[in-house]
N, C-alpha and C positions, 0 to 999 in steps of 0.2 A: 383177600381184601374184604373187609366187612362192608355191609350195605352203605352206611354213611360215608365211608372212605371212597367208594366208587363214584360218588357224586362230587368229590372235591375237584375244583378246577385244575389243580396241578396234576391230578391223576388222569386227565383226559388227553388221550393221544391226539385227538383232533385239535385241541387247543395248542398243544406243543407244536404240531405241524403248522398251524395257522400263524402262531407267533414267530416261529422260525422263518417262515416264508416272508412275513412282513419285515422282520429285522434284516433278512438277507437283501430284500429289495431296497431298503433304506441304505444299506452299505454299498450297493451298486450305484446309487444316485450320483455321487460326485464323479465317478468314472464315466458314467453315461452322459452327464451334463457336458463333459468335455467333447463328446461326440454329437451333442445336440439331440440325443434320443431319450425317451422315457423307457422304463423297463419293458413294458409291453411292446413298444416299437423295436427295441433291441431283440426281443424274441422273434418278431417277424423277420427282422434282418438276418438273424441266425439261420432261419429256415431257408430264406432266399439264397444266402451265401452257400449253404450246404448243397443247394441244388445246382451249384457250379454255373450260374448264369442262365440256366434254363428257366423259362417262364413257368410259373405255377398258377393254377386256378385259385380263386379265393377259397373254394371248397377244400382244395388240397392243403392250403395254408391253415385253414380252420381245423382240419382233421389233425394235422401235426401238432397244433397248439391246444387242441381241445377247446376251441372257441367257436361260437356261432357267428353267423354272418353279421348279425346286428351289432356284435361287439367288435368284430374285425373291421368293418367298413369305415368307421371313423378313424381308426389307427392308420388304415391304408390311405385315406384321404389326406391325413396330415403328412405322412411320408411322401406322398405325391406332391403336395404343396411345397415341401422342403427339397424337392428335386431328387429324391433318392430312389424312387420307383416310378414306373408308369403302369397304368391300368389300360388294357386294350381288350375290347370285345372280340371273342374268338370268331374267326371267319367260318369255321366248321359248325359251330353251335352258338348262336347269338345269345343264348341264356348264360353262357360261360364267359367270365371275365378273367383274363390272364394278367398276372402281375409279373413285371420284369424289372430287374435292377437297371438303373441308369448308370452312366459312367461314374457319376458322383457316388451312387450307391455301391458300386463295385470298389471304387477307390477307398471308401470308408472302411472297408474290410481290413485293410492293412493297419489302420489306426486302432481298430477294435481288437486286433489279435492280442494285445497286451492285457485286456480286461480280465480274462480268466486267471492268468498268472498273478496279476496284481491282487485279485480277490483271494487267491490261495495264500499269498504272502501276507496280506493284511489280516487274514483270519488264522494265520499260522497253521494251515492245513497241509499235511503231507500226503503222499500217495496212499499210505496205509489208512489214513482217515477217510479216504474216498470210498472205502468199502461200504460206507453208509449209503452211497449212491445205489449200490446193488440192492440193498434192503429196501430203500425207498421205491426203486423200480418194481420190485416184487410186490410191494404194498399197492402201488398204483395199478399194476396189472390185475391184482385180486379185486380191487375196488371197481375197476372198469368191467371186469367179467361179471361181477355181481350186479352192476348197473345195467349191463346189456341183458342179463337174464331177467331183470325185473321190468323191462320195457315191453 
């Protein structure tokens, strides 16, 4: 690739990833509207559902989603206002706030189970196409390793 070509927007991997992420989020919106969730709230719920009803600290949720507390706190407040989670200060360490699913939050899981399948059908993605997930995971791991090395 010649020098001028490397600065073309369409040749930027970062722009393709950014654009794909924004488009994917927009495609999720109608499905998540039915659940009363935004995409970031959906991600929080995925982490909590995966924990099988075990409470997680805000730090643990943030680590899973690669979000800082300042970004996560408003999401959690809204989920709590909507009756899907509760936040409880830990008895062992009062600096720690645990997040637990309420009955409504647990019940929402069964309604949310159709979302990934609907997305795959909507986008006409088959299992072979999902190999890109491995490539993206590898890229993410490389980026995180480089970021950790530069801190």
